[in-house]
Each structure stands twice: as structure tokens, then as C-alpha cells.
N, C-alpha and C positions, 0 to 999 in steps of 0.2 A: 665814394663814385667808382672808382676802380671795380668794386664788388657789385654795384647796381649795375654795371656795364655787363659784367659775366652774367648776371642773372637774365637780363635782357636777353643775349644771346643763346641761353639755355632756354628761354621761353618759347622763343621763335622755332627753336628746333623741336619742341615739344608738340607745338601745334602742328608742324608740318607734317611730324609722325602719325598725331591724330587724324589728321586729314588723309593721309594716305591709308591707313588701317580701316578709316571708315568707309573708303572708296572699296577697298578689298570685301569688308563684312558685305557692303550692299550689293556687289557683285554676286557674292557666294548665297546671298540670301535670294539674291533674284532667280538663279540656276535653281536654288532646291525647290521654288514656288513653281517654276516650270516644270521640274521633275514631279511634283505633287500633281499637277493639271494633267501631265500626261498618265500617270499612274491611275488618276481617277476616270480618265477617258479609257482607258484600256480595260478597267474594272467595269464599265457600261456596256461592253460588249458579250459579258457573259449572260445567258438567259436565264429565266427562271428554273430551268432545268440543271442549272450549272455547268454550261457547255459554252465555251466561247465560239462566237460567230464571225468570219471574215478575220481572223487573227492575224494571218501573214499580211495582209493587204493594209488593214489599220496601222499594225505595227511598223510596217516600212514608212508609213507616212508620218506617225509619231518621231521615229528616230531621225528623220530627214529634216523635221521642222525644229529639232533640238539638238544644238551643235554639242551639247556637253554630255550628252547619254549615248553609252556603247551600244547597249542593248536594252530588251525589255523581256520580263519573264511574267507568266502566270503560275501561281506555286499551289495548285488545290490540295488542302490538307497537309501543308508543309512540304510536299513533294513538287520538285521543280518539273513540269510536264510539257510547258509551251516557252520557246525561246526564238526571239529574232534578235539578229539574225543567228541561225543555227550554225553557219560555219565559222568554225573558230571557238564555237562556245558549247561544242559536243559533250567536253568533260561534265560539264555543269548539269547536263541530263539527268533526271531521275534521283537528282541529289535530295535527301530527306533531311531539311533542317531541324526536324526534332530530335533524329538520331545523333546529330553531329554536335558534341559539345560545345565545340566554338563558334557555332551559331545559334545554337537553341536559346541561350539567355535574352539574346538581343530580338530575336523572332518573338518569343513570348513576350517582351516588353512592349512591342508594337500592338499584341492582342490586348495586353494589359490596360494600354493607354488608349485604345480603339482610334487611333490616328497614325499618319505615316510617321516611320521611325527610320532615321538614316543609319544603318550599322558599318563599322569599320574606321577607319580604312582598314582591309583585310586584304591577305594574299588569296586571289581569286583561283577556283580550280582550272578556269580557261587560262591561267598566266597573268603576272602582272598584279600591281597593286591597286585596289579601286574600293568605291563605296558603293553599297547597295540600299536602295530605299524601298521599303516595304510598306504599301497601304493593306490593312486588313480587310478583306471583303465579307458581308454577310449576306445571305439568302435566305428569305423567311424566317429572320431573326435568329439564324444559325449561321456560325462562322463556316464559310467556305474555303477559304486558304487566302494568297496575299496575290496582289497586282505589285510588280516589283520593277525596278529601272536599276540600271548597272552605270556606275561613272566612274570611268578610269580617273584617278588621283592626278596624273598630268593633265587630262583635259579640264577638271577642275580649276587647277591652277591656271591654266591658260585663260580659260574664260573669266577668272577672279580678276587678272591683271597682274598676277605675281611676277610675270616677266618684267613687266614694266617699271620695276623698283630700282632705283639707284644702287646698286650692289657694292658701290664704292663706300656708302654712307651706312646701308641698313641692311639687315639680315630679316629674313621671313622664316616664322617657323610654326609649324602644325603640329597639336598634340590632342589627346583624348585619354580619359581614365578608363583603364582596362578593366571592363566588366567582371573579368576572374580574378585578376591580382589586386584590383584596387589601387593601382599605382598609374601615375601619369606618363603614357608612352609618347616619344615623340618620333615624328615619321620624317623629319629633315635632318641631315647632319647637323651636328653641334660644334659651332666655331669656338675657336680659341680666343681670338682677338676680339671679344664683345664686351660691351659695358653692361653690366648685368642690372646696375643702379638706373640706366637708361633706357627702360623697354617700357613698352605699353600692351596690353589685352585686351581681348574681348572675347565672349562666349557665343556660339553657336548651339541654340537649345534643341533644335530640330535631330542632332547628331551626337549631343553632348561635347562638341568640340571647343577647342581653347586655340585661337590664331593670337602669335606674338609680332612686334615689330620691334628689333632689338638694334639700337645704335653701335656702331663699330666704335672701338677706342679711339679717339680725337686728341690729337696734341694741339689746342689751339695757342695761334699767335699773338700774344698780347705783348709784345716785344715793346711795341711804343708806349706800353705802361710800366713797362720795370724802371727805368731810370727815375721817373717822377715817385714812383712808390717807394722806392728805395731812400732816395732823399727827404721825402716827408717823414718816414719812418724812423730816419735816424736823428733828424731834428727834434720829433715829439720825443723820442726815447731820452734825448740829453736834457732837455727841458724838465720832462716829468721827473727825472732823477734829481736834479737839482733842487727843484721844490719840494720833493718829497723828503729829501735830505733835512732841509730845513726846519719843516714842521715836525719832525718826527723826533727830534732831540727831545724838547721839554715832556712830551708824551711818554717818552720811553722812561725817563726818570719817574713820572708818575706811576707808570706801569710796574716799574721796580718796587715802589714804595708799596703799592697796593698788592703785590706779590708776597713780599714779606710778611705784610699785615695779615693778608689771607691765610699764611701758612702758620702763623702764631694763634690766630683764631681757630683753623682748624685741628691743629695740636691739642688745643684746650678742650675743644668739643669731642674730639677723641677719645680724650682721657677720661671727660665727664660721661661719656656715653659709656665707655667700657666700664667704669666705676659703677655707674648706676644700674647699668643693664646686665651686669655678670651674673651667670646661673650660680655662683658660689657667693658666699659672705664675705666682705672686703672692711677692713677698718684700718684706720691710722691711729697708732696708740703713742701716747706719752709713755717714754720708756723708763723715765723716773717713776711716776705716779700709777702708772697702768689705765690713765683716764683716756678715755675714747676721744679724740679728736674729729673725724670723719668717720662716718658709717653710711654704707650703700643700702640700697632697700632690701636686698635679700637677707643679709645679718638682721635687718630690723623684724622682718618676717619671721626669721628663725627664733629669735628670743622672744617676738610679742611686743617690746617696746617700741615707742616712736623714737625718731632721730633725736628730738630734742630730749628725750628721758635718758637716752643712751648716754648723751654728752654730760648728764651730770653723774654718772656711773664711770667704775673702773671695771676692769676683767675680771680681778678677784671677786667682786660682789656677785656675780652670776656664774663662777665657775663652782662645780660641786666639791665640797669640801674634801672628798678623797683625792682630787686630781689637784689642789694646789699646791702641796710641796713639790712635786714632781716639775709642775709648770714653773714655780719660783725658780727651781734649780736652773733651767734651761734659760729662763730671763736674765740672770746673773751672769752666766756664760757669754751670753749675747753681749748684754750691755758692756762686759769688762773686755770684751773684742777678740775674746777666745774663740768664737764660732761666728760664721755669718749669717747662719740661720738654723731653725730646728724645726722639728715635725714631732708631733704629739697627738695620741688619740686621747681625747678628753670628753669630759660630760659639764653640758650647761643646765643651768637651770632657767627656764622661760618664766616670762613673766605671770602665768596661769599655774606655776609651780611645777610643769611638766618637766622630765628630765630628757635631753636629745643627746646623742652621741654625735660627736663631729670628728673629722680629720683636720688638725691645725697646722697652719704652715706660718712662722713667723720670721721676716727677713728685717734686717735693719737696713735704713736708707743710707746711713752715712758711707763715705767713700773709704776706701782703705787709709788707715792711719788717720782718721778723722772722724771725732765725737760728734755724733747727731742725737739728738734727744726723741727721735720718732722712729717707731717700729711699724712695719705694714704686716697686719694678719689676713690670713684667707683662710676661712672657715667653710668648710664642706661638711653636710648633713649626710651622715652615715648610719642613722639611727634605724632605717629599714634593712639596710645590707647586715649592721649588726643583730637585728633581731632574726633575719634569715639565718645567718650564720649559727646563732644560738639553736633556733627550731631545727637547724640540720645536724647539730650536736646531738641534740635529743632526739630526733628522728633516727640517727645512726646508733644510739643506744636503744631505742625501740626496737630497729631492725635486729640488732644483735640479739636482743632478749627472744623476739618473734624467732629467729631462724634457730637459735638453742632449743626453745621450748616448743616447737611446731610439732603437731601431732602427725605431720607428714614428713617422712624422711627426704631430707634436704642436702645437698651437695653444694659448696661453692669452688669452682675449680678454674684455673687459668690455662686456655688454650692458644695464649698468643705465639707460644715457641711451635705449637701444630701449625698453625695459620701461616708462620713464616717460612717454615719448612716446606709445606704445599705451595708458597709463593716461588720458592728457590726451584721447585720442580714444574714452575709454570703452569700449575692446575687452577688458580684462582680465576674464575669466571670462565672456564672452560665449559663445553658443553656437558649436559648432566650424564649424557651417553659414554662419552669421550672419558670422564673422570671416573666411573663406574667400571669401564672394561681395564682402565689403567690400574685400580685398586685391585680387581680381579687377578690382573695378571702379574702384580708384582705384591705379593703377600709381604714382602720384606720392607714395604714402605709402610703398609699399615701395622706391623709391628713396630716400626720407628715410631710412627705417631701415638703409638699407645705408650710408649716410654716417656714421649714428650707431654703427657698430659699431668699437669701438676696440681694437686688437691689443696687447696686454701685451707676451708673448713668442711666438717660434716657436722649433724646434728647428732642429739642423743638418740632419736628416734631411726635414724639410719643405722647407726652401731648396733640398736638392739635388733633392727631387721637383718642384718648380716650376721649378728651373734659375734660380733668383735668389740674388744673393751677400750680401745682406744683407736685415734686418728693415725697415730704412727703404726699400729699394728695393721690398719687398711691399708696404707702406703705400702708396707713391706708387702701383706699378701693381697694385694689387688688383682694380679693376673690369676691367683687360685679362686678368689671369689666370683670372678667373673668366667663363665663356661665359654670354652673355646666354640661352641656354637653359636654363641652370640656375637662373634666377629662380623656378622654380615648387619646386626644392628650398629655397631662401630663404624661401619663403612658409609651407613647412611647418616651419621653423625659427618663424617669426612667430607662426604659430597656435600651436605649444608654447609659446611666451611668455605668449600670452593665457591658456591653460588652466593655467599654472603648473606644466608638466609637467618635471622636473628631468632626464631623459633623453630622449634623441633617437636614433635609428638607421635608416641607410636606405643604399642602394647608389646610387651617381650617378657623373657624369664631371665632370672638371675638365679644362683646358687649361694646359702649362706656357707658359713665356715663349717658347717655339719654337713654340706652336699646337699641339701635338701634345696629342691625347685621351688621357686617364689615366682608367683605370676606378678608382674609391676605395670604400672602405667608411667611411662618414660617422658617427662617434660624437659625441655632445654631451652631457657631464655636467656639471651646476653642483656645483662644489665644496661640501663640508659648511660651513655656517654662513654662507652668501651665496645660501642658498634664496630669501628675501624678494627681495633687490636685483638679483640676476643679476650682480653685480658682477665674479664670478671664474668662467669657464668654461672648461673643459679641453674640446679639439674633437681627434679622431683622425681623421686622413686616411690610412688604410693604402690601400696601392697593392696592387690586387687585380687587375692587368690580367693577369699571368700566369694567375692562378688562373681569371678569367673565360674566357680562352683555353683552358685546360684543360677547365673545365666545358662549354665550347662542343663541343669534341671528343668527350667523353663523352657529352654529349645527343645529337649527331649520332649516334654509335655505337650508343647505346641504342636510337634511333629505327629503324636499320637493322636490329637485333637483333629487335625488337618487330616489325617489318615483315615480316622473316624467317619469326618464330615465328607470324604469324597469317595467313601462306600454308600454313602445313603443317595437312594434313588431319586434324586432331585438337585435342584440346584440350591445349595445355602448361601445366602448373601448377608451383608450389614451395610447399611449406609446412616449418613448424618441425617438428623431429623430436621434441620432448619434447610439446607442446601439440597437434600436428595442426593448427595455426592456419594457414591458407594467406594466402601473402603475394604471391603471381602467380598471374593466370588471365588466359589468351590470349582476344583477342577471339572465336576461332572457338567460344567457349561459347554464344554467342548464337546461330549459325546452327545449333548440335547441339542445345542442349537449351532455347535461346529465353530465357535469363536472360543479361542482362548481367554482365560481369566485376566491376562496381560492387557488384549486386545480391548476388552470389557472397560478395565480399570483406566486405561489411558485415554480415554474417549470420554470426558466431563458428561455428556448427555447420551451415553449409549443407549440406557434402558428407554428414554423417551424416544430416541431417533428411530428404534427397531421395533417398537408397537405397531401391530398393525394400522393403516391409517384410519379404517372404519371403526378400532376400538380407541385409538389413541386419546381422543378429546375426552370421552365419558371416564375412561379408567385413569387418566391424571387428575381428574376433577375429583372423582370417588376416593382416590388416594390422599388428596391432598385435603379433603373433607374430614375423612377420618382420622387422618394424622392430628389435624388441629383440634379434633375432639379426644385426642390422645387415647383412641379406641382400637383394639385389636380388630383386624377385619381379616375378610377371606372373598376374594374375588378371582373372576375367569375371564381371561383376553388372549388374544393372539398375538404371537411374535414372529418375526422374521428371521429365519436362519439364513446362516450364510450362504446356501445354496440357493437361495432365492424362495425356496418353499416357506410355507406359515405352518406353526404349529400351536395348538391350544395349551396353555398353562392355567395351571390352579395355583394362585400365590397366596400364601398363609403369612400373614404379617403381624407381629408381636412387637410393641413399644417397650424399650428398655429403659429402666430407671436407674439413675445412680445418685445416692444421697438425696433421695425424693425428689429428683428431679430428671424429667424425660431427656435421653441426650442421644439416643440413636434407634434405628430400627433394626430388627432382625426376622429373616423370613425365611420361607423355602418355596421354590418353583416346583410344581410337579407336571410332568408331560401327562396330559389326559387327552391326549390328540385321537388315540383310539377308541376311547370311550365316547368321546365327543362325535366320531363318525358312526359310532353304532348308534349313538342317541339319535342323530340326525337321520340315519337310514330308517329307523325305527317311525320318527316322526312323519318321514315321507310316506313310507308304507301306511301308518296311519289316516294321513290325509287321504292317500289313494283310496283305500278301503272306503273311507267316509263319504268319498265323493261317489263313489261307485255305488255304495248302499243309498245316497240319496238320489243317485240316478236310478237304480232299479225301483225305489219305493215312487218317483215320479213316472217311472214306465209302468209301474202297476197301477197306478191312479189311472194313466192314461188307458191302458188295456182294460181295465174294470168298467170306466166312463163308455169308452167306445163301443165295446162288446155289449155292454149292458142296453146302452139306445139301440143298438141293431135287434137284440134278442128281443126287447120290448116291443119293436116295431113289428116283428115277424108273430110275435105272440098276438099282440092286438089285430094284425091282419088274418091270422087264422082263425080268432075268435068271431072276424066279421064273414070269414068265408062260411064258416058254420052255421052263422044266423042267417047266410044269403036267402032268399025265397026265389030269386031267378036264376037263370044260367048266366045272362049279362051281368047281373052283379057279381057272381062268381067267376066269372072270365077278368073282369075290371080289378076285382080282388087279387087274382092271380098273377094279373101284369105287373100290378103294384108289389106283388111279394117278390117278384122276379126280380124289380130294380132293387128292392131293400136287400136281397140276397146278394147281387152284384156288388152293392156298397159295402156288404159285409165282407166279401171275398175281396174287393180293393185294400180294405182295413187291414185283413188280415196278411194281404203281401207286403203292405207298409210295415206292418209290426214284424212281420218275419225278416224283412231287409235290414231293420235296425237291430234286430237279435244277431243276423249274423255279423253285422259290422261289430257290435259288443263282444261275440265270442269268438272272433277270428283273432287269437293271440296271436300266433306266429304269421303275420302277413309278409307275402314275398315282394321285394322291394328291387327295383333296376334303376340302373342310372340313366336317367331319362332328359332328354332336351328339352326345357321348358318351352322354348319359342317354338318348336315344331308342334307340341302338344295343343299350345295356343292356336296356332295356325289350322289345326285339325278340326278345333272346336268352332272356329269362324266359318269353315267351310260348310258345316252342319247348318250355320243359320246365315247363310249367303242369300238365300232369296230374301229374307226379312232386311237383310244388312242392305241390299239393293233397293228394295220396295221404300224402305223408311230413310233410305241417304243415312245410315249410321256412319260415324265419323270413328274410326277405331285407332287410336295412338298407341303401338306396341314398342315399349323402349326397352323392352327385355333384351341382353346381349345375344348375339346369334349363338356363341360357344358356351352359353351357361346348362351345365348339367346338375340334376339334383337325385338323389336317391328316394324313390317314392314307388307306391303300389300304381301302376300302369291305370286300373279300374278306377280307383279312388281319384287320382289327378284328374282324370278326364271327366267323372261325375262332379268334381268340385268346380272345375273350370266351366262345364255345362249350365249347373245351376246358377251360378253368380251371373254370368253373361247373359243367358236368357233372362233371368230376374230385370236387369239393366234395359233390356230391349223391352220387355214385357210392360215395365212401370215406368215408362217414359212420360216427361212431360208434354201437353198437346201444343204448347206455345212455342217450343224451340225445337230443333234436330238434335237426335241423340248424338253424344260423344262420349266414347269409353275410353278411359286411359289406363293404360298397365305398366307398371313401374316395380324392378328391383332395388330394394334398398338394404343397405348392410349398417347396420346401428348398434353400437356396443356390443359387436360380435353376434347380434341376431340378424337371421335372414329372413326379410318381409317380403310377401308378393303383394304388392298394393293394386287394386282393381278398384278404379272410379267411375262414377257415371253422372249425369246432370239432369236425373229423372226428378219423380215427384218426391222423395225423400220420405224418412220416417219420423214420426216425432218421436224422438226418446226420451222426453219427458213423461210419456204416458206409457209407453211400450219397450222400456228399456229392459225388463227382465222378462219379456215376452217373446221377443226377437227369434230367438232361436227354440222357441217351444214347438211342439207336435202339434200339428192343425191350427197354428196361431196366424191369423191374416192381417192386413194392415190397409187394404183397399176395397174398392167396391169390384173389382174384377171378379166374375162370377167363375173363372177357371181356377182362379188361385185356390190351391188345397191345405198351405200352411205346413207342407211335408218336407219340402227341398231344403230350405237352410237347416231343419233340425237332422235332416240326413248328412248335410254337409258337414257341420258342426261335428256330429259323432265320427265321419271319416277322417277329419283332421286331428281330432284327439287321440282317434286310433292310430294315427302315424306320430303320436308325440308333439303334435302342434298346437297352436290356439288360434282363435279368429274374434278379430275385435271389430266393431263397425263404428264409424262416425258419420252422422247425419243430421240434416235439420229440413224440415218441409218445405218443399217447392224448390229446393237448392240443390238436391242429388245424395247420392251416397257413395262411402267409401268403406270397403272391406280391406282389412289388414291380414294377412294369413302367415303365421310364423311356421317356418321350415326347419325342422332340424336336419 
């Protein structure tokens, strides 16, 4: 009842605290909602251009209508530009939120959530602690900035009703998780007289705040309940004690009996468990007869008999005959009490007839001065260990035989004294360089270590190598056998000992007792088990004098071959036939391509990557096909030099066979760039001459045809004149003759002009402004351009200049533009378009029109022919395009045409 009363008092207190905290939360929430309305209203004054209208007037109304707000702000692009009231807030003006680390994170959070977020409490630039509510503003779906309100923390507490809390009973606390440190920061002083267990809290999500209401420590006055509580508790304690004592007496007796019974049972179970589950064989044996009384499972498994079978036998029946006598002697001494136990290694014969080795321990179960007839035997199977020991002995004998009769000179030495000496000098596990410097500076230490080397054994081959008769002679003359020049090799061994290296190998020289120098391969291995002490080390001193001599011959031969290869005027190479991985490149590669042979060999795909891009695919495919066919091949391709230039190579490849199998490719790359250039020049000259001959032939046909036509006409007219009977007929024939001779003269002028173009080799060129020349030609056609309402689009750059013959350029432009005007379409106005195009390093003047066009299917090969026309225009003579093409080609350029009937024509003139 007392406890229930206390709980009621606490429940009433908790409900009161929840009511107070609920009112505080509701007031703060209402204040924040008003702030949201204020920010939204302030955001609405921003027009579509992002400029606030009537900021001062509306802001003053908003601040007056909301008592908890201290100031309002507009923050375009994160920079505070508008504040009301400005007085007292000047220090916050032009503050960039995104460049201020303490403000940036919470400003970005309001953008991320796209709703109003209250940052703080924080220390304001204008002074004091406050909260800043920021509403992100978007104009035309683009972030404009923030509409913000500033709330002083004291004003927030005042509006929320914190001042009305009964401070004699409760404390109010305000906190927030710091966005930078991720720890909870408290913004009101923390009191000492608070009861942590009696506190309640709630969260305000708009600012990630948490408000607490904490009860002060109270000393409740329950004095009226103390006396009844003490009397009731004492009476209950006395009565409970008395009843318990009466009821527990027989129970304790029963528990004591149960405990004793349980201990006996546990003891028996433990013995049985140990006996049956032991990893070794255990047996109880009758000391008089040797019969087995009890046998565990392990012993049965070892012998192979079941427990029932074992109980019908004695230990003598399963013991090996050679072990019966020693076993019987020990058994008698144990039975007579002379010894308490005995140990014996003996053999048992299993049920299958197999012999196993065991360690036998037999102990008498009788107490001192008391005779019992029972012994306990413990049997441990050591068959495997015995076999290993026997194998080890055989292995040791075999090792000794191998060591003695090895065809390689072998030493067995003890370096433990050397290691101990170096350990005393604190050189073990030191840095390699430090140890090397120490031995260099202290030769006496090296000499001392040399005397501490203990030779255990040397084989016959070693004595033969050194021309010494016995091991003792070697020990006596060791310093004479080893040359003083090999002291550095011994220092290498000492350094290996300091580093605890168990293996060492190098090539060196020693001298035999006759003073003859011998090349040896020195190998040094610590025997397993002696890694810490270096007590047993096997040294091999293989004689490699003959091998060294052969290696020198091979090296000299290789150097001669390489010298010969490097004198060949070409890149000699070798590569794997499967992977095309190069294994050798001669030094000539540096002279021809600029790369070193090392650079070539270090890059797996060097050859493939440095073939000219235009030749790469076909060269790789050709080489792959020929290699698969296992046929020698010879081909030419280009490779890129280190300088960036390319050269022509002739690659002659041979397949190399070993034991009838193709294993590699050998070849030589010869620089044929000069011959290729000469060949290309000859081909170009040949093509040029062929074209010139073709042109001359065509020109001769034209001259022959045209002149023959005119001369035939003249001859016919002359015949008619001679046959005329009247003067009138003669006059008519004379007029006709004059007309024909005029046409002949015109033809001769055209032919002469073409001949001049073809024979004028050294044309004078000047730097000409292309747009200026086009404008000059347009002036010639100004009357036609105006009368026919021609539209000309001149897209040529103002400052574009070309090197060209002035007369040719003017003639080319005149002919093409005049054709565009002459052959216009009757249904549309003339449009001429001029463009300057640079494509793949080619400079092209493009002239397009929308005239009647040309049927290229019918006339593709006749467009630039002499006296070829493609319209019904009587004034067309077919000489203009012929002369234009010859002028362009005389300047080294080309002209092409694109056209369709009734769609217009485009001429493209390439200018060098």
C-alpha cells in the first residue's frame, strides 16, 4: 500500500510535467508557423525579375505583427542583401552563407529539403544568440535565394512560456545535434540539483531541436508512513523466520543425503568416463595370474580383441616372446613390494598377428605394507614413433653416405660460436649497411670470427678439390687454402648471420693447396632445427671452373655475333612465333627509328603500335597468315620514328625450326625510304606525263576536227564561187566565206589561248584578297544582277588571301559566275552562294547556284570538254569551262562539279 501511494504521487508529477512540456511545444510550434507565414509573405514580394518590391514597408508590417521576430532578410544567391530593420543589423549585411562554414551546411539543408528550415541557435553577426529560419525561393524553376526571419532566443523562450515554469520544481533545457560535430549541444546552463531519471523531452523537427523538462531533486515527506512500515516489516520478518526454520529442518536432512548420494554417483561416473574414454589403453590385471579383470575401449582397439575375449586371456599370451622375460622380472619385483611401479617398452601381438610397440606403465593398487592382488596397467601405442625413430636412423645413415660420397664438394660446419660472438657485439638484427661498415672498419673482428668457425665434416670430393689428404690437414691449413682476397665473401656470410638468413649463394674463387685458383659456386644452408643457433650448416663448394670457361667462350662468341649484327645496315630481330613477342633487337634500331633496343623490348606491343595506321591492319593480317602457313615472307610497310616522321621498311622474315618444330621468327628490316621516295616521284612524273599526253592527244583531235570543219567549209564555198554564174551569187558566197573565216579566226583564238595556258609553265603568282576579286567580278555583272534580281551570298572571310595568278583568278570567277547567271531557272530568282571550306587540310572555294543544272548521268565525261554545251542557249560555245579547268590545273588545283537537272549546280575549286 505504501509503495502504491508513492507511485500515485510520481504519476501525478509526470502528468503535470507532460502538460507543461506540451504547452511549451505548442507555443514554440505556433511561433515557427507564424515565422513560416512571414517568410512566405516576404518571398511573394519578389517579382519575376528577382527584384523585391516595397521591401521596407511590407517588412515593417510583418515584424510589427509577429512579436517573436527580431528581423527579416532576403538572401539572393546566399548573400544577405536586404535586412529590416537595418539599424543594429548592419554587420550581417552582404554575408555569404555558402562561404561561411558554420552556416553553409544548414543553408544547403533547406535547399535540399525545399522547405523552411530553422538554423541555430547560433551566435549572430549583429550580436546575441538567435535562430534563423530560411525558406528557399525559386523563380522560373531556378533557385533565387532565401526568405529569412531572425528570432532572438530570449524572445522565443518568452513567447513559448518558459518564464512561467515553476523553477522551484522544474528546469527547462533546450538542445540540438550540432551538424558539424554530430554531438548534442545544450543552450541553457546545466544544473547540479536535477534528477536525471525524472525528465521528459520532445523534438521540434523544423529545427532538429529537443526540449527537456527536468524535475529537481525532491525529498518526499512520507513520515506518516514510516512507523507503520517499520512495525509491519518487523512483524513479517519474525513470523517468516520462525516458519522457515520449522519447515527447513527435514528438508536440510534430505538435501544432505542427496548430496552424499550425488557425490558418490559423480565419483563413479567420473572414474568410468575416464577409464572408458582415456586416449591410452588401461587395464586392471590380476597380479598372481596376469589375467585381465577390466579393460577399457582403447586397449581393446589396440589389441583387436573384444572386452569379453580379453577377459579370457592374460598379458603373457599377447606379449611378444622377446619381451616376456624382462616383463616377468619387473612383475615379480612389483608383486614382492620391492618397487611401486615399473615402465617398459614392449611389443604386443594383436588379434590379426600384427606387432605393435607400446610404452607400458604398471602400478600396484595396494597401499604401503599392504598386499593386493590387482595392478593397473597404462598402455600407450608408440608404433608410429618407433617407426619414425627407425626411419630417422636409416635416414641419418643414408645422409652420412650421401654426404661422404656426394659428387659435389660438401662441408658441415658449426657457426654457433660465430653467432654468439656477433650477438655479444650487438650486431644481430642490425641494419645490413651498418653491419657491413662495422666489419670493414674492424678487420680484427672478421679475423676473430674466422677462427671461431668449427669444421664438423668434409667429404672426399671436397678434399680432392682442395688437394688435401684429410680433414685435419684442412683444419690446420684452412687460412692458407682460402685466399686473402676472398675475405669479402666471408664478410657476406657474417652479414647473413646478423640478418638470420638461413640460405646464401654466390660465385667466388678459392685456391687449393698448390695455389691454383678454382671457380666455385658457394651455397650455404642451415640444417632444419638449428635455425636459431647455426650449429649445423651445410656448405656446397661446387667446382664451376670449366663452366666459367665455357661461359666466357659463349659470351665472347655472342659479343662477336652482336658486333657483326650491329654492323648490318638493317634492324635484325627475333620474336616468338606464337605471341609475336620480340626477344632481340639489334642496336641499328636506334640509328634507323630513333628508339633504343631496350625501349622496343620493354613494350610488349611496340612493333604493332608503331606501324603506320594506314598499313597496320593489312601488315598484321599478312604477317599472321604467312606465319600460320609457316612460310618465309617479305613485305614492305611504314613505321613511325621517335621524331614523329615515318619511314618505309622492307621486312624479310624467316621461320626458325628446332627439332623439326617452328619455334621463332628471325628477320631483318631494311630502310627503303629513299628508294620509295624515288619510286613515288617516278610514278607521279609518269602519271603527269600520261595525263599531259592524253590532253595533247585530245587537243590534237579537237584541233584536227575543228580546223578540218572550217577548211572544208572554205573549200566548198570557194568551189561554189568558181561555179557561180552571176555576180549576186558570188557576193552571197563571199559573205558566207567571210562568216566562215570569222569563225575560223575565233577558233584559232580559242586554241591559241588554251596553248598559252598549257605552255605557260612559270606563272607569276601574287598574294590576292579573294573576296576583293569576287566583288570586282560582281561589278562587271552589276547590270545583270540588278535587272534579274540576283541574290549573292558571299561568305568568304574579309582577310582571306591566296597565292594565285591574277588573270587566271579573274577569268575563273568570271566564267563560273557568268554561267550561273546565264543558265538560270525561269521559275525562280537567281541565288549564288560562295563559301570558303577547309576540309582534311584542303582549301576549297565552293560556288553554288539554283539554275537549270546539268544531267551528270549523260554528260559527266563532257562537262569540261572543248565546245561541249548542255543547253539550248545559242550564245553558248562550250569553251569557258574548258579554259577554266585548264587554268585551275595550271595552278596545281582541281575542279569538281555536283549537279542535278532543275536543282542547280555546285563547283568546288581546290586551291593550293
